[in-house]
C-alpha positions, 0 to 999 in steps of 0.5 A: 908895429909897421917898419919905421921910416927914416926919411932923407930930404934934399934937393941934391941927388948926390946928397940923397944917394950918399945919405940914403945908401949909408943909412940903408947899409946899416939900418935897412934891415929894421927901417925903411929908408925913404929919399925925397926931393925937398919940394915933395917932402911935405906930401910924402910925409903926409902920405906916411902919416895918412897911412899910419906909417911911423917915422923915426927920423927926418934928415934934411940937407942944409947948406949948398943947394939946400938953402931951404933945408930948415924951413922944409923941416919946420913946415913938416913937423906936424905930420909926425910929432914923435919923429926927430927932425935933423939937419945934415951938414957937410963938414967945414960948411961953417956958414950953416952953423948960425942958422942951425943953432938959431933953429935949435934954440927956437925948436924948429930943429931937434938935432944936427949931424955931419954927413958921412964922408966915407963908408962906415963913418962911425961918428955919423952912425954914433949920432944916428944910433943915439937919435934912434935910441931917443926916438924909441924911448920917446915913442915906446916899443913893443917890448913890455918888461912890465904889463899893466892893466888898469883904468886910464884915468885912475890916479894910481895907474897914472902914478905907475906909468910915470914911475916906470917911465922915469926909471926907463923900464919899458911898460905896456899899459892896457885900459881895463875897458879895452878888449886887449885889457880884458883878454890879458886878465882872462889869460891870467885867470883874473876876474874883477881883480883889484886894479891896477894889475901888474905882470912882471914879464922877465925872469923865470917866475913872472909874478902877477901883482894886484894893486901893489905898493911901490915897495912890493913892486921893488921887492918883486924886481929882486934888486932891492934887498936891504943890506945886512943888519949891522953893516956900516957904510962910509956914506949913505946918500938920501936921494937919487937925483943929479946931486945924489948920483954924482956923489954916488959915482965919486964916492964909490969910485974912490973906494967909499962903501956907498948906499943910496936911498931913493923913495921914487925914481932915479933922477928926481925932478930932472928925470922928468925933463923931456930935453935938457939943452944946456947941460955941459957936454951934450950939444944936441941936448939930452933927456933928463931920464937918460942923463940920470939913468946912465949916471945910475948905471955908472954908480951901480957899476962902481959898486954903489948899493941902491935901496929904492921905494924907501924913504928917510923917516928920521936921523939919529946919532950913535957915537960917531955913527949916523943912523938913518931910519927908513919907511919900511922900518929898517935902518941904515948906518953910516959914518957920513950922510949926504942929503940930496932929497931935492924938492917937490912941486908945490900943490895948487891948493885948489880943492877941486883940482886936487880931487881930480889928481891923476884924472887929468891933473898931474904934477910933473909927469909931462913926459909919460902922459904926453901921448895921451894928450894927442889932439887935446887942449892942455894947460901947463902951470908954472914959469920955470924951466921945468914948465917950459920944457913940459910945454914944448914937449906937450906941444908935439901931441896937444892941439893947444898948450896954454901956459899960466904964469903968475908973474908978468914975464918969464925972464926972471925964472926961465932960461933965454933959450926956452923963452925963445923956443916957446915963442916960436911954437905956434900952438903954445900960448902964454897967459901972464898974471893968471892963476887957477881958482877952480876945476870942472869935471866929475870922472876926469878934468874937463875945464879949469877956471882962471882968474886975472890977478890984476882985474879979478876977471874969471873965465873957463878954459876947456882942457883935458890935462893940467900939468902943474910945475910950480915952486919948490917945497923941500923934501926935508920934513923928516929931518925937522928938529934934528937938522937946522932949516930956514923959514921955508924948510930948506936945510941950512949949511956951512957958515950960515949955520952961525947966523941966528937970523937964518936958522929958524928950526932945529938946533941953532948951535954948531957943536964943534970948535972948528967952523962947519964945512961947506954943505955941512949941516949942524950935525957934523958929518951930515951934508946937504946938497942940491935943491934941498939946501938953502941958497942952492942954484936950481940947475942940474949942473950945479947939483952935480957939482955940489954932489961931487964936491962933497965927497972930498969933504967926506974924505977930510971928515973921515980923516978928522975922525981918524986923527981924533982916534974915534973908532967908527 
């Protein structure tokens, strides 16, 4: 790959010299530092794009003589969709705060930094390093920890790209029809293998897997060995989304022996979000995968055991112990359980759409598949925050993004900052009161047929990608008959267990004399938090709070067992 560029834009020669010099001293070995006056910025960035020279950051002065810094950024974004566009402001220039925050809200700007005041301004460099890390993650780099050869539009290939991307594992995907793909297979001595083929390019053995299951992949990584039979944990956490990771961090850091069972990838639905702007402590925003992967590393460092590519299949009691049955036939035993399995996106329930799943039709997956949509028309179905974040992210690559929303407005289901950002992105269009009724295409998606819910009128929209992010289907079917749930399948907890009008499935009675604690299910010592719980607030911060709070309840429950003289 050509050396990436960091482009500094300002009308002020002193600003260009100070920023460019500081960047060159720290990053000049790996990046070309380009400085340009504001009036020439569009032409210079266009030249870099025409020459296929990658741009990591565009840093524009804002404030002082740079009265047009934000418009300069906004007018040049289309040249380099993977670049991050950053405002550089002087410390104390508070008059720029309002325009910058407005620009961030509507997506005209990605981030802001304070200009370096001295040499070796480490606060400035911390911001720049974070931005370069985000750019590298967004674009991908030359390191391929896992090399995949498969068919571009094969559903299993798409699933693996999404799986590795959400787990922040660097991969290289090579189409089997390409010269590069054929050469890789020949070097491996494979002719007409069962696709996709995976080569794990780390460690001494570097195994090659042909069309492996997720469990076979996890086992090949060598990090997912089940705990010894007969081992009893203090708490088993089902699900590694924000709620589960928060519970794992607090439980393991407080000395509880903790194991997390996760069927797919760290982060749950939050891990698929390209940018979360309203999470506490991240004024510049943070991608869902980065936030949750670092939480995973934090829990791991405290001693949490993780079992990936395995899912809960059933729940039993053994006296005071709780036994979780797993999909690989093993069991995990613990004194308490926290269920954080979250929700799945609901299916569109259109047969023609489902036939093309993974071949242009995706549920979630906007982050991993966005680069493949370069210059193409795409459709996003849904009106919540996840759908809005996907639309904005896809707009960096796609020629046109059309959002299809069943309601008359986004106001009731989406954060205000996202609504404003969507309205400001020129290649995002929103169609209200609309649903998909058919899909056209044989090998891969070519168009969808949409229907106006008020008039019944139908028309076809050409598209290369359909990203569906609608509704919430709780992932708790494995607990049906054991744990109480409401009519939609969400787990009922706390005082609501005593309301017979709410509980429609599972044992209706609370078995103890004391009332159920907050987040406690009808089975004492088993808790449900996050999106899988009835009445939860569908936000990352709320899920984190519930997961952390439950650890204190577990301490109280274990003390309750000890006072009762129960040997667990």
